[in-house]
C-alpha positions as CSV (number, residue, x, y, z in Angstrom):
1,M,5.7,-23.2,-8.5
2,N,6.7,-21.2,-5.3
3,L,3.3,-21.9,-4.0
4,F,3.5,-25.6,-4.3
5,S,6.9,-26.2,-3.2
6,K,6.0,-24.2,0.2
7,I,3.1,-26.0,0.7
8,Y,4.4,-29.3,-0.2
9,S,7.6,-28.9,2.0
10,Y,4.8,-27.6,4.9
11,L,3.0,-31.2,4.1
12,L,6.3,-33.4,4.2
13,L,7.5,-31.8,7.2
14,G,4.2,-32.8,8.6
15,I,4.0,-36.3,7.2
16,F,8.0,-37.5,8.2
17,S,6.9,-35.8,11.7
18,L,3.9,-38.2,12.1
19,L,5.7,-41.0,10.5
20,I,9.0,-40.6,12.6
21,V,7.0,-40.2,15.8
22,D,4.7,-43.2,15.1
23,G,7.7,-44.9,13.4
24,N,9.8,-44.6,16.7
25,L,6.8,-45.8,18.5
26,N,6.1,-48.8,17.0
27,Y,9.6,-49.5,16.3
28,E,10.3,-50.0,20.1
29,A,7.1,-52.0,20.6
30,Q,8.1,-54.4,18.1
31,I,11.6,-54.6,19.0
32,E,10.8,-55.2,22.4
33,Q,8.4,-57.9,21.3
34,F,10.9,-59.7,19.2
35,D,13.3,-59.1,22.2
36,L,10.9,-61.0,24.1
37,D,9.9,-63.3,21.6
38,M,13.7,-64.3,21.8
39,E,13.8,-64.8,25.2
40,E,10.5,-66.9,25.6
41,K,11.4,-69.3,23.2
42,A,15.0,-69.6,24.2
43,I,13.8,-70.3,28.0
44,Q,10.7,-72.8,26.4
45,I,13.2,-74.7,25.0
46,G,15.8,-75.1,27.2
47,T,13.4,-75.9,30.0
48,I,12.4,-79.2,28.0
49,M,16.1,-79.6,27.1
50,A,17.2,-79.6,31.0
51,G,14.1,-81.9,31.7
52,M,15.2,-84.3,28.8
53,I,18.4,-84.0,30.2
54,A,18.0,-84.9,33.7
55,H,16.0,-87.7,32.8
56,T,18.5,-89.4,30.6
57,W,21.7,-88.3,32.9
58,N,20.4,-91.1,35.3
59,E,20.5,-93.6,32.6
60,S,24.0,-92.6,31.2
61,P,25.1,-89.0,31.1
62,R,26.6,-89.5,27.8
63,K,23.4,-90.6,26.0
64,A,22.4,-86.8,28.1
65,I,24.7,-85.2,26.1
66,Q,24.6,-86.6,22.8
67,L,21.0,-85.6,23.3
68,V,21.6,-82.0,23.8
69,E,24.5,-82.4,20.5
70,D,21.1,-83.9,18.4
71,A,19.0,-80.7,19.2
72,D,22.2,-78.3,18.7
73,R,22.7,-79.6,15.2
74,A,18.3,-79.4,14.5
75,D,18.7,-76.1,15.2
76,T,20.5,-74.0,12.9
77,Q,19.6,-70.3,15.1
78,L,20.3,-71.6,18.5
79,D,23.6,-72.5,19.9
80,I,22.8,-75.2,22.5
81,R,25.1,-76.7,24.9
82,F,25.0,-78.3,28.2
83,V,28.0,-76.4,30.2
84,W,29.3,-76.8,33.9
85,L,29.0,-73.9,36.0
86,D,32.8,-74.0,37.2
87,E,34.0,-74.1,34.1
88,I,32.7,-70.9,33.0
89,P,35.5,-68.4,32.0
90,Q,36.3,-65.6,34.9
91,D,36.4,-62.9,32.1
92,R,32.7,-64.1,30.9
93,K,31.6,-63.7,34.6
94,R,33.2,-60.2,35.0
95,R,31.5,-58.9,32.0
96,N,28.3,-60.1,32.9
97,P,27.3,-60.0,36.4
98,V,23.9,-61.7,36.0
99,L,25.6,-64.4,35.2
100,Q,28.0,-64.4,38.2
101,S,24.6,-64.0,40.2
102,F,23.6,-66.9,38.8
103,I,26.7,-69.0,39.4
104,D,26.9,-68.0,42.7
105,S,23.4,-68.8,43.6
106,D,22.9,-71.9,46.0
107,T,19.0,-72.2,44.4
108,P,19.7,-70.7,40.5
109,Q,16.9,-69.3,38.8
110,V,16.4,-69.3,34.4
111,I,18.5,-66.5,33.6
112,S,18.3,-64.5,30.2
113,F,20.4,-61.3,29.3
114,I,22.3,-60.1,26.3
115,G,26.2,-60.2,26.0
116,R,29.6,-61.0,24.0
117,D,30.9,-64.0,22.9
118,E,34.3,-64.7,22.8
119,H,34.2,-62.9,19.2
120,R,33.2,-59.8,20.8
121,R,29.6,-60.6,19.0
122,K,26.2,-60.3,20.7
123,H,24.1,-63.1,21.6
124,R,20.9,-63.4,24.0
125,F,22.6,-66.2,26.4
126,T,20.0,-68.1,28.3
127,Y,21.3,-70.5,31.4
128,I,18.6,-73.0,32.4
129,P,20.1,-75.1,35.8
130,V,19.8,-78.7,35.4
131,A,19.3,-81.1,38.5
132,V,22.0,-83.6,38.0
133,P,23.4,-86.0,40.1
134,G,26.3,-85.4,42.0
135,D,28.1,-82.0,43.7
136,R,28.8,-79.8,40.1
137,P,26.2,-77.8,39.0
138,G,25.1,-77.7,35.8
139,A,22.9,-76.1,33.2
140,V,21.3,-75.4,29.5
141,Q,23.3,-72.9,27.8
142,I,21.2,-71.2,24.8
143,S,22.7,-68.6,22.7
144,E,21.1,-66.7,19.8
145,S,23.0,-64.4,17.5
146,L,21.6,-60.7,17.2
147,A,22.3,-60.8,13.7
148,H,18.5,-61.6,13.1
149,F,17.8,-58.5,15.2
150,R,19.5,-56.5,12.9
151,E,18.0,-58.0,10.0
152,Y,14.7,-57.1,11.3
153,T,15.6,-53.6,12.4
154,Q,16.7,-52.8,9.0
155,K,13.4,-54.2,7.6
156,I,11.6,-52.2,9.7
157,L,13.8,-49.3,8.3
158,I,13.2,-50.3,4.6
159,R,9.2,-50.4,5.3
160,F,9.6,-47.2,7.0
161,L,11.3,-45.1,3.9
162,L,9.2,-47.0,2.0
163,I,5.6,-46.0,2.8
164,S,7.2,-42.3,3.7
165,S,8.1,-42.4,0.0
166,L,5.1,-43.3,-1.1
167,L,3.0,-41.4,1.3
168,A,5.4,-38.0,-0.3
169,L,4.4,-39.2,-3.9
170,I,0.8,-39.5,-3.5
171,S,0.4,-36.3,-1.9
172,G,2.7,-34.4,-4.0
173,I,0.7,-35.6,-7.2
174,I,-2.5,-35.0,-5.2
175,L,-1.8,-31.9,-4.2
176,Y,0.2,-30.5,-7.4
177,C,-3.3,-31.3,-9.2
178,F,-5.2,-29.8,-6.4
179,I,-3.3,-26.6,-6.7
180,T,-2.6,-25.9,-10.4
181,M,-6.8,-26.7,-10.9
182,K,-8.2,-25.0,-8.1
183,I,-5.2,-22.5,-7.3
184,K,-2.7,-21.9,-10.0
185,S,-5.1,-21.0,-12.8
186,P,-7.3,-18.9,-10.9
187,L,-4.6,-16.9,-9.8
188,E,-3.4,-16.4,-13.2
189,K,-6.2,-15.2,-14.2
190,L,-6.7,-12.6,-11.8
191,T,-3.2,-11.7,-11.8
192,R,-3.7,-11.1,-15.5
193,K,-6.9,-9.3,-14.7
194,A,-5.1,-7.3,-12.0
195,I,-2.4,-6.3,-14.7
196,E,-5.3,-5.2,-17.3
197,I,-6.5,-2.9,-14.8
198,G,-3.3,-1.3,-14.2
199,K,-3.4,-0.7,-17.8
200,G,-6.6,0.8,-18.0
201,N,-8.6,-2.1,-19.0
202,L,-11.6,-1.7,-16.7
203,E,-14.3,-4.5,-18.3
204,A,-15.8,-6.9,-15.8
205,D,-14.9,-10.1,-17.9
206,L,-13.1,-11.8,-15.1
207,E,-14.9,-15.3,-15.0
208,I,-13.6,-18.1,-12.2
209,K,-15.9,-21.4,-11.5
210,G,-16.6,-22.6,-8.3
211,D,-17.5,-21.6,-5.1
212,D,-14.4,-21.0,-2.9
213,E,-12.5,-17.5,-1.8
214,L,-10.9,-16.8,-5.2
215,V,-14.1,-16.9,-6.9
216,N,-15.4,-14.5,-4.3
217,L,-12.4,-12.6,-5.1
218,A,-13.0,-12.8,-8.9
219,R,-16.6,-11.4,-8.1
220,I,-15.2,-8.6,-6.0
221,M,-12.8,-7.5,-8.8
222,N,-15.9,-7.3,-11.4
223,D,-17.6,-5.5,-9.1
224,M,-14.3,-3.1,-8.4
225,C,-14.1,-2.5,-12.3
226,T,-17.6,-1.6,-12.9
227,R,-17.2,0.7,-9.9
228,L,-14.2,2.4,-11.4
229,L,-15.9,2.9,-14.7
230,I,-18.4,4.8,-13.3
231,A,-16.2,6.5,-11.5
232,Q,-13.5,7.0,-14.0
233,E,-16.7,8.3,-16.2
234,K,-17.8,10.9,-13.4
235,I,-14.2,12.2,-13.2
236,H,-14.0,12.8,-17.1
237,F,-17.1,15.0,-17.1
238,E,-16.1,16.7,-13.5
239,N,-12.7,17.4,-15.6
240,L,-13.9,18.6,-18.6
241,A,-16.0,21.1,-16.5
242,R,-13.0,21.7,-14.9
243,L,-11.4,23.0,-17.4
244,K,-13.8,24.6,-19.0
245,T,-14.1,26.9,-15.5
246,L,-10.0,27.1,-15.5
247,E,-10.1,28.6,-18.9
248,Q,-12.9,30.8,-18.3
249,L,-11.0,32.2,-14.9
250,R,-7.7,32.6,-17.1
251,H,-9.8,34.4,-19.7
252,T,-11.3,36.3,-17.0
253,E,-8.0,37.1,-15.5
254,K,-6.7,38.2,-19.1
255,L,-9.7,40.5,-19.5
256,S,-9.1,41.8,-16.3
257,T,-5.7,42.8,-17.5
258,V,-6.6,44.1,-20.6
259,G,-8.9,46.5,-18.8
260,Q,-6.0,47.6,-16.5
261,I,-3.8,48.6,-19.7
262,A,-7.2,50.2,-21.4
263,A,-6.3,53.7,-20.1
264,G,-2.5,53.5,-21.3
265,I,-3.4,52.2,-24.5
266,A,-5.9,55.1,-24.9
267,H,-3.2,57.9,-24.5
268,E,-0.6,55.8,-26.6
269,I,-3.3,55.6,-29.4
270,G,-4.0,59.6,-28.6
271,T,-0.5,60.8,-29.5
272,P,-0.9,59.2,-33.3
273,L,-4.3,60.2,-33.6
274,N,-3.6,63.7,-32.8
275,V,-0.6,63.6,-35.7
276,V,-3.3,62.1,-38.0
277,D,-6.0,65.0,-37.4
278,G,-3.3,67.7,-38.0
279,R,-1.8,66.6,-40.8
280,A,-5.7,65.8,-42.6
281,K,-6.5,69.7,-41.6
282,M,-3.4,71.0,-43.3
283,I,-4.5,68.9,-46.4
284,I,-8.2,70.4,-46.3
285,S,-7.4,74.1,-45.1
286,E,-4.0,74.9,-46.4
287,D,-2.7,75.2,-50.0
288,L,-0.2,72.6,-50.3
289,D,1.9,71.4,-53.0
290,R,2.4,67.9,-54.6
291,E,5.3,66.7,-52.3
292,E,3.9,68.4,-49.3
293,I,0.6,66.0,-49.4
294,I,2.5,63.1,-50.2
295,G,4.6,64.0,-47.1
296,C,1.4,64.2,-44.7
297,A,0.0,61.4,-46.6
298,K,3.2,59.1,-45.6
299,I,3.0,60.4,-41.7
300,I,-0.6,59.8,-41.5
301,K,-0.2,56.1,-42.8
302,T,2.6,55.7,-40.4
303,Q,0.9,56.6,-37.2
304,A,-2.5,54.6,-38.9
305,E,-0.4,51.4,-38.6
306,R,1.1,52.3,-35.0
307,I,-2.4,52.3,-34.4
308,T,-3.3,49.1,-36.1
309,L,-0.3,47.3,-34.3
310,I,-1.3,48.5,-30.9
311,I,-5.0,47.5,-31.3
312,R,-4.1,44.2,-32.9
313,Q,-1.7,43.1,-30.2
314,L,-4.4,43.9,-27.3
315,L,-6.7,42.0,-29.6
316,D,-4.5,39.0,-29.6
317,F,-3.7,39.1,-26.1
318,S,-7.5,39.5,-25.3
319,R,-9.1,37.0,-27.5
320,K,-10.1,33.8,-26.2
321,K,-8.0,30.4,-27.3
322,R,-10.1,27.2,-28.5
323,T,-6.8,25.4,-28.6
324,I,-3.6,25.0,-27.4
325,M,-0.8,25.1,-30.1
326,R,2.9,25.0,-29.0
327,A,5.4,25.5,-30.9
328,S,9.4,26.6,-30.6
329,E,8.8,30.2,-29.8
330,N,11.6,32.7,-28.9
331,V,10.6,34.3,-25.7
332,L,12.4,37.7,-25.9
333,T,10.1,38.0,-28.6
334,L,7.0,37.5,-26.0
335,L,8.5,39.8,-23.7
336,R,9.0,42.2,-26.0
337,Q,5.7,42.2,-27.0
338,V,4.6,42.5,-23.4
339,F,6.4,45.2,-22.8
340,H,5.2,47.1,-25.4
341,L,1.5,46.0,-24.3
342,L,2.6,47.3,-20.6
343,T,5.1,50.6,-21.8
344,P,2.1,52.7,-21.9
345,I,0.4,51.7,-18.2
346,A,4.2,51.8,-16.5
347,T,4.8,55.2,-17.8
348,K,1.8,56.6,-16.7
349,Q,2.5,55.6,-13.5
350,G,6.6,57.0,-13.6
351,I,7.9,53.2,-13.8
352,S,10.3,52.2,-16.1
353,L,10.7,48.7,-17.4
354,N,14.2,47.1,-18.0
355,L,14.9,44.1,-20.0
356,K,18.0,42.6,-19.2
357,V,19.7,39.8,-21.2
358,V,22.5,37.3,-20.4
359,S,24.8,37.5,-23.5
360,E,24.7,34.3,-25.8
361,A,21.5,33.0,-23.1
362,K,19.4,30.5,-24.9
363,V,15.7,31.7,-25.2
364,S,14.1,29.0,-27.5
365,C,11.2,26.7,-25.8
366,F,8.9,24.7,-26.7
367,I,5.5,26.2,-25.5
368,D,2.4,27.8,-26.2
369,A,2.9,31.6,-26.9
370,Q,-0.5,33.3,-26.2
371,Q,-0.2,31.4,-22.8
372,I,3.5,32.2,-21.6
373,Q,2.7,35.8,-22.7
374,Q,-0.3,35.9,-20.5
375,V,2.1,34.5,-17.5
376,F,4.9,37.2,-17.8
377,M,1.5,40.0,-18.6
378,N,0.5,38.7,-15.3
379,V,3.5,39.1,-13.0
380,I,4.9,42.2,-14.7
381,M,1.6,43.7,-14.1
382,N,2.0,42.5,-10.6
383,G,5.3,44.3,-10.4
384,I,4.2,47.4,-11.9
385,Q,1.1,47.8,-9.6
386,A,3.4,46.8,-6.4
387,S,6.3,49.4,-7.2
388,P,6.4,52.8,-6.2
389,E,6.6,56.1,-8.7
390,K,9.8,56.4,-10.6
391,G,10.3,53.0,-9.9
392,T,12.0,50.1,-11.9
393,V,10.6,46.9,-13.1
394,L,13.3,44.4,-14.2
395,V,13.3,41.6,-15.9
396,E,16.3,39.6,-16.0
397,V,16.6,36.7,-19.2
398,S,19.3,33.8,-18.4
399,N,20.2,30.1,-18.4
400,I,20.6,27.9,-15.5
401,H,21.6,24.0,-14.8
402,L,19.3,22.7,-11.9
403,R,17.0,19.7,-11.2
404,S,13.2,20.2,-12.2
405,M,11.6,20.9,-9.0
406,L,8.1,19.1,-10.6
407,H,9.8,15.4,-11.6
408,T,11.5,12.7,-9.4
409,D,13.9,12.3,-12.0
410,D,17.7,13.6,-10.4
411,Q,19.6,14.5,-14.2
412,M,20.7,17.9,-14.2
413,K,18.6,19.9,-17.1
414,E,19.3,23.4,-18.6
415,F,16.6,25.5,-18.1
416,L,15.4,29.4,-18.8
417,R,15.2,31.6,-16.3
418,I,13.1,34.5,-16.4
419,D,13.6,36.8,-13.1
420,I,11.0,39.6,-12.9
421,S,12.0,42.0,-9.9
422,D,10.1,45.2,-8.7
423,E,11.0,47.8,-5.9
424,G,7.6,47.6,-4.0
425,Q,7.2,46.8,-0.3
426,G,7.3,43.3,-0.7
427,I,5.2,40.7,0.5
428,A,4.1,40.6,4.1
429,A,5.3,37.5,6.0
430,E,1.6,36.4,6.9
431,N,0.6,36.4,3.4
432,L,3.7,34.3,1.8
433,D,2.0,31.3,1.5
434,K,-1.2,32.9,-0.2
435,I,0.1,34.4,-2.9
436,F,-0.8,31.7,-5.5
437,T,-4.1,31.0,-3.9
438,P,-6.9,31.6,-6.6
439,F,-8.9,35.2,-5.7
440,F,-6.5,36.2,-3.0
441,T,-5.4,39.6,-3.5
442,T,-4.1,42.6,-1.1
443,K,-4.8,44.8,-4.0
444,S,-7.6,47.9,-3.7
445,I,-10.6,47.1,-5.2
446,G,-10.8,47.3,-9.1
447,L,-6.8,46.8,-9.5
448,G,-6.9,42.8,-9.4
449,T,-9.2,39.6,-9.4
450,G,-6.5,37.6,-7.4
451,L,-6.1,35.0,-10.4
452,G,-2.8,36.6,-11.9
453,L,0.1,34.8,-10.0
454,S,-2.3,31.3,-9.4
455,V,-3.3,31.8,-13.5
456,A,1.1,32.1,-14.0
457,Q,2.0,29.0,-12.0
458,E,-0.5,26.5,-13.2
459,L,0.1,28.0,-16.9
460,L,3.8,27.3,-16.2
461,E,3.7,23.6,-14.3
462,E,1.0,22.7,-17.6
463,H,4.9,23.2,-19.6
464,G,6.7,21.5,-17.5
465,G,7.9,24.7,-15.7
466,W,7.5,26.4,-12.5
467,I,7.5,29.9,-10.6
468,E,9.1,30.9,-7.4
469,V,9.1,33.9,-5.1
470,D,12.3,35.6,-3.4
471,N,10.8,38.3,-0.8
472,R,13.2,40.8,-0.1
473,Q,10.6,43.0,2.0
474,P,10.9,46.0,2.0
475,K,13.1,45.8,-1.1
476,G,10.5,44.4,-3.4
477,A,10.1,40.9,-4.5
478,K,11.8,39.0,-7.4
479,F,9.6,36.3,-9.1
480,S,11.5,33.6,-10.6
481,M,10.5,31.5,-13.8
482,F,11.7,28.2,-15.2
483,L,10.7,26.6,-18.5
484,G,12.3,23.8,-20.4
485,L,14.9,24.8,-22.9
486,E,13.8,23.3,-26.6
487,E,15.9,20.1,-27.0
488,S,18.3,20.4,-30.5
489,A,17.7,17.6,-32.8
């Protein structure tokens, strides 16, 4: 548990810092007190021994020395001796300036210092002058090994380590229990709820007991879920209204296109109607044999089928769809149907429609045929309206490998590319960024609603495709449309 490890590490750092500071202060104070006790003990014993030696020396020097030896045997921690100051080795004097000053003094005072014995081991030496008859100065020498001092130091260190370990263990157990009950469990609930929210579950069912910050956070998350549910419902209804409006706009644009091509189609229907009328009059007014009547009837039937086909295509294009039906479609077939519908109006304006397909180009896409047909109708109609008399609208179909302009993947994919070029004056620079804006148009009143290109762009994007424009002003414009090819099984 990372949180426990981090908090526990900082807690241990604080505990050990405090213990080290406190232990160091206590250690110095206790060591100082221990050393002071050693010194006072040695001076007290030495002072008593010095008085006893001085008193006994007058009776018998040998008895005084025996008294010192008995005291030394009685105390195993202290080494008690009577020494003549002029017999102390010179090397000891050199190593201990305090001892040298004591020996050289005319009225020596009690001294106590830490030095090394002949075996180079540390001892505390205490010298108490003894007033004995004669000219030779003497003193009681008490030495105590500092091994007890080291043992005492080790005990303090062991005590420090034991207390530190117990504090670390106890604090770790308390901290672990606290984090598990008060932090880890609520955080796990919050995390699970956050994941559920990310997956779309907006039920306000998060429950955490207590009165701390995590409980407040849980309440806030529940309130957020409630607000998100309300907002989700609102967005859902707004989206439905938007889709309904958008579909109505698309249908309006489609009907506008139907109105524009109606005149051309009327001319297209007029020719076969004249043929039907003429043949019918021949049958009525002239004396025809059976073979001639059958021939006229076949011509009438052919022209009627032609009229029916034109009207059916127009009705199919203008009919408002209720559902989106995507299937594998041949894009060339859709383009030829659009050409058939738009040829009359293009011919009336003196404009030719040309279709150029790269050999062996793949033209099968998984699309909604009627929607893509509307895309082609809008863009080609735009090219017809922009082209001058005797101009040409060229439609080129090819394949291209590139990265999608709508997705973040970097994989190269094969797309169907449809280029629609006109020979108009091109698009003015100030209008180039507006051509896909709904209701923006530069055409005369009655020639367009300003929805054609915006509807085409939106329908292509719904199919995972996109549209680009290459402005070649003043030599016209080229619109390039891209659709994903149907993946082979």
